[in-house]
C-alpha positions in Angstrom: -32.4 40.0 -190.5 -30.9 43.4 -191.4 -29.2 44.6 -188.2 -28.2 47.9 -189.9 -31.8 49.0 -190.1 -33.3 49.6 -186.7 -36.8 49.5 -188.2 -36.3 45.9 -189.1 -35.3 44.8 -185.5 -37.9 43.1 -183.3 -39.7 45.6 -181.1 -38.7 43.7 -177.9 -35.0 43.6 -178.8 -35.0 47.3 -179.7 -36.6 48.2 -176.3 -33.9 46.1 -174.5 -31.1 47.9 -176.3 -32.5 51.3 -175.5 -32.8 50.4 -171.8 -29.2 49.4 -171.7 -28.0 52.6 -173.4 -30.0 54.8 -171.0 -28.8 52.9 -167.9 -25.1 53.3 -168.9 -25.2 56.9 -170.0 -24.0 60.0 -168.0 -27.6 61.1 -167.3 -28.1 58.7 -164.5 -26.5 60.7 -161.7 -29.8 60.4 -159.8 -29.2 56.7 -159.4 -25.9 57.2 -157.5 -26.4 56.3 -153.9 -25.7 59.1 -151.4 -23.7 58.8 -148.2 -26.0 59.9 -145.4 -23.1 60.7 -143.1 -20.3 62.4 -145.2 -16.9 62.3 -143.7 -16.3 66.0 -144.4 -19.2 68.3 -143.4 -20.3 70.6 -146.2 -19.1 74.2 -146.2 -21.5 76.7 -144.6 -23.6 78.7 -147.0 -22.2 82.1 -148.0 -24.9 84.0 -146.2 -23.8 82.6 -142.8 -20.6 84.6 -142.9 -22.2 87.9 -143.9 -22.3 90.6 -141.2 -25.7 91.4 -139.8 -27.4 93.4 -137.1 -26.0 91.6 -134.1 -22.7 90.6 -135.8 -21.5 93.7 -137.5 -17.9 94.3 -138.7 -15.8 97.5 -138.8 -15.3 98.7 -142.4 -11.7 98.9 -143.7 -9.6 102.0 -143.5 -11.4 104.8 -145.2 -10.0 105.6 -148.6 -10.4 109.2 -149.9 -12.1 109.5 -153.2 -14.0 112.3 -155.1 -16.2 114.1 -154.1 -15.2 113.8 -150.4 -14.6 117.1 -148.5 -11.4 117.3 -146.4 -10.9 119.5 -143.4 -7.3 120.8 -143.4 -6.0 122.9 -140.5 -2.5 124.4 -140.4 -0.6 123.4 -137.2 2.7 124.9 -138.3 2.9 127.0 -141.4 6.1 129.0 -141.3 7.5 130.3 -144.6 11.0 129.4 -145.5 13.7 132.0 -144.8 14.1 134.7 -146.1 10.4 135.5 -145.9 9.2 138.6 -147.7 6.4 140.2 -145.8 3.1 140.1 -147.6 -0.2 141.9 -147.2 -2.3 140.5 -144.2 0.7 138.9 -142.5 0.6 139.1 -138.7 3.8 140.6 -137.2 4.7 140.6 -133.5 6.5 143.9 -132.8 8.2 144.5 -129.5 9.9 147.9 -128.8 12.0 148.9 -125.8 12.4 152.6 -125.2 8.8 153.5 -126.3 6.7 156.0 -124.3 5.6 154.4 -121.1 2.0 155.3 -121.6 2.0 154.1 -125.3 4.0 150.8 -125.3 4.6 148.8 -128.4 4.3 145.1 -127.6 1.5 143.5 -129.7 0.6 141.8 -132.9 0.0 144.0 -135.9 -1.5 143.1 -139.2 -0.1 144.3 -142.5 -2.8 146.4 -144.1 -3.8 146.4 -147.7 -1.5 149.4 -148.3 1.5 147.4 -147.2 2.0 149.2 -143.8 1.5 148.5 -140.1 -0.2 151.0 -137.9 1.6 151.5 -134.6 -0.8 154.1 -133.3 -1.4 157.8 -133.6 1.9 158.7 -132.0 4.2 156.5 -134.0 2.2 156.4 -137.3 2.3 153.9 -140.2 5.4 152.2 -141.4 5.6 150.4 -144.7 7.1 146.9 -144.5 5.5 144.9 -147.4 8.1 143.2 -149.6 10.8 143.4 -147.0 12.4 140.5 -145.1 11.9 140.3 -141.3 15.4 141.7 -140.7 15.0 144.5 -143.2 11.6 145.4 -141.8 13.0 145.4 -138.3 15.7 147.9 -139.3 13.1 150.1 -141.1 10.9 150.2 -138.0 13.9 151.0 -135.8 15.0 153.9 -138.0 11.5 155.4 -138.1 11.0 155.2 -134.4 14.5 156.6 -133.7 13.2 159.9 -135.1 11.0 160.4 -132.1 12.5 158.0 -129.5 15.9 157.6 -127.9 17.7 154.4 -127.1 15.1 152.5 -129.1 15.4 148.8 -129.8 13.0 146.7 -132.0 12.3 143.0 -132.1 10.2 141.8 -135.0 8.9 138.3 -135.7 6.4 136.7 -138.1 3.4 135.6 -136.0 1.2 134.3 -138.9 1.6 134.2 -142.6 -1.2 135.2 -144.9 -0.5 132.0 -146.8 -2.0 129.9 -143.9 -5.4 131.2 -144.8 -5.1 129.5 -148.2 -4.5 126.1 -146.6 -6.8 126.0 -143.5 -10.4 125.2 -144.3 -12.6 122.9 -146.3 -11.2 121.3 -149.5 -13.2 119.4 -152.0 -11.5 116.4 -153.7 -12.0 117.2 -157.4 -12.8 114.7 -160.1 -9.1 114.4 -160.9 -8.5 113.3 -157.3 -6.7 116.4 -156.2 -7.2 119.1 -153.6 -6.3 122.7 -154.3 -4.0 124.4 -151.7 -4.1 127.8 -153.3 -0.7 129.3 -154.0 1.0 126.1 -152.8 -0.4 124.1 -155.7 -2.6 121.0 -155.7 -2.0 117.5 -154.2 -3.3 114.1 -155.5 -5.0 112.3 -152.6 -7.5 109.9 -154.2 -7.1 106.3 -153.0 -5.1 107.4 -149.9 -5.9 107.0 -146.3 -6.1 110.1 -144.1 -2.5 109.6 -142.9 -1.2 109.2 -146.4 -3.1 112.3 -147.5 -1.6 114.3 -144.6 1.9 113.2 -145.6 1.3 114.1 -149.2 0.0 117.6 -148.3 2.9 118.3 -146.0 5.3 117.2 -148.7 3.7 119.7 -151.1 3.8 122.5 -148.6 7.6 122.0 -148.0 8.1 123.7 -151.4 7.5 127.1 -149.7 7.1 126.4 -146.0 9.7 125.3 -143.4 8.8 121.9 -141.9 5.0 122.3 -142.2 2.5 120.4 -140.1 -1.2 120.0 -140.9 -4.2 118.2 -139.5 -6.3 116.4 -142.0 -9.7 114.8 -141.5 -12.7 113.9 -143.7 -15.5 116.4 -143.2 -18.0 114.9 -145.6 -18.0 111.2 -146.5 -19.5 111.6 -150.0 -17.8 108.8 -152.0 -19.0 105.8 -150.0 -22.7 105.1 -150.6 -25.4 102.4 -151.0 -28.4 102.4 -153.2 -32.1 101.5 -152.6 -33.9 100.4 -155.8 -37.6 100.3 -155.6 -39.7 98.9 -158.4 -42.6 101.2 -159.3 -45.2 98.7 -160.2 -45.2 99.5 -163.9 -44.2 103.2 -163.4 -40.5 102.7 -163.5 -37.9 102.2 -160.8 -37.0 104.7 -158.0 -33.3 104.8 -157.0 -32.3 106.4 -153.7 -28.6 107.1 -153.1 -27.6 107.3 -149.4 -24.2 107.8 -147.7 -22.7 104.9 -145.8 -21.7 105.3 -142.2 -20.7 101.8 -141.4 -23.6 101.0 -139.2 -26.6 100.7 -141.5 -28.7 97.5 -141.8 -31.6 96.6 -144.1 -34.1 97.9 -141.6 -32.2 101.2 -141.4 -32.2 101.5 -145.2 -35.9 100.9 -145.5 -36.6 103.4 -142.6 -34.5 106.1 -144.5 -37.0 106.0 -147.4 -40.1 106.0 -145.1 -40.9 102.3 -145.4 -42.1 100.0 -148.2 -44.5 101.7 -150.5 -48.0 100.5 -151.6 -46.6 99.5 -155.0 -43.9 97.3 -153.4 -44.0 93.7 -152.1 -42.2 92.3 -149.1 -39.7 90.6 -151.4 -36.3 92.2 -150.8 -32.7 91.2 -151.5 -29.2 92.8 -151.5 -27.1 92.7 -154.6 -23.5 93.1 -153.5 -20.9 93.7 -156.2 -17.6 91.8 -156.1 -14.6 94.1 -155.0 -12.7 95.2 -158.1 -14.4 92.4 -160.2 -12.6 89.7 -158.2 -14.8 86.8 -157.0 -18.5 86.4 -157.4 -21.2 88.9 -156.8 -23.5 88.1 -153.8 -27.3 88.1 -153.8 -28.6 88.0 -150.2 -32.3 87.3 -149.8 -34.1 89.3 -147.1 -37.0 88.0 -145.1 -38.8 91.2 -144.3 -41.5 89.5 -142.2 -38.9 87.9 -140.0 -37.1 91.2 -139.5 -40.1 93.2 -138.6 -42.7 91.0 -137.0 -40.4 88.4 -135.7 -37.5 90.7 -134.6 -35.1 88.2 -136.3 -31.7 89.5 -137.2 -30.8 86.5 -139.4 -31.4 88.5 -142.7 -31.0 92.0 -141.3 -27.7 92.3 -143.0 -25.2 95.1 -142.5 -24.9 97.2 -145.6 -21.6 97.8 -147.3 -20.4 100.5 -149.7 -21.8 99.9 -153.2 -24.7 97.6 -152.0 -28.0 97.6 -153.9 -31.0 96.9 -151.8 -33.7 95.9 -154.2 -37.4 96.1 -153.3 -39.5 94.1 -155.7 -42.9 95.4 -156.9 -46.3 94.1 -156.0 -47.4 91.9 -159.0 -51.1 92.5 -158.5 -50.5 96.2 -158.2 -48.4 96.2 -161.3 -51.0 94.3 -163.3 -53.7 96.8 -162.2 -51.5 99.8 -163.1 -50.6 98.3 -166.5 -54.2 97.5 -167.3 -55.2 101.1 -166.2 -52.5 102.6 -168.4 -53.6 100.5 -171.3 -57.3 101.3 -171.0 -56.8 105.0 -170.2 -56.4 106.2 -173.8 -59.5 104.2 -174.8 -61.5 105.7 -171.9 -60.5 109.1 -173.0 -61.5 108.4 -176.6 -64.9 107.0 -175.5 -65.5 110.0 -173.2 -64.7 112.3 -176.1 -67.0 110.5 -178.5 -69.7 110.4 -175.8 -69.4 114.2 -175.2 -69.4 114.9 -178.9 -72.5 112.8 -179.5 -74.3 114.4 -176.6 -73.5 117.9 -177.8 -74.7 117.0 -181.3 -78.0 115.6 -180.0 -78.7 118.8 -178.1 -78.0 120.9 -181.1 -80.4 118.9 -183.2 -83.1 119.0 -180.5 -82.9 122.5 -179.1 -80.7 124.4 -181.5 -77.5 126.3 -180.8 -79.0 128.7 -178.3 -79.8 126.1 -175.6 -76.8 123.9 -176.1 -75.1 125.0 -172.8 
């Protein structure tokens, strides 16, 4: 008997050998007995730890990114000494020895011509480009021409530079906010407190111990997406800002509900943060959320989430068939119209065609 040739082996012996090989191979995991009571309970599924309608979480500290809009208000914006008076500065002028019926004790704005107007009796006095001490001496000298025993106190009430800081500031694509003549500051990736400290540090270049208030006016950088399959007509994508309180039901309500082309099959595709870990796919039971008022799959949406609404397969098939047959229907209609017109010409002539 030639054992090297399997074809020469008896059929029964060959069947026995094959049975032994299969029974000892690594493909027999299904034969391993299971322990019905494992000592260590299995870990809960990933979906059980995901925030949902009745178990929401607070989002992490907001991080500023383009194209957020910041609201910056100047609390203390005092130029460093010596300050040269600029156009549109507000000066507080107090004068002793002025006429009793025309006192000088008020705030005066530096006009576009560089002067302050103290009234018809005292006239205009040019102060732009001077320091506070120099302008104080100039005002005293001018008033001494018509007053006796005059004394002047001058102080800077508000610098025109504050108008360049206070207001709304867009975080540009480079992650910076523009502060006008004080330059620009990089704030992308910072919290509100960090951005406030960075802005105040930039302002110290020209201001004395500045203080500002910073808040986010428009949260434009944190969004979620709703992707709706169009049943053969392409996908619709809706981009909505995140507020930290949206659920699946809120998201669907924001687009007016599920369309006629969509099915009730939904899921959330959640990207892994910074590519670390695994992406999550969270199936959504739309019937349970709506008809059953169940919150089990009414997940809380996070920045970057994609809520995917699948298409209706029957509707897609109908649309695809319609798009496929539409050109042929047009051709048949054109041929039919041409044939009908030709028959009328043959029967009635050109005069009775229409």
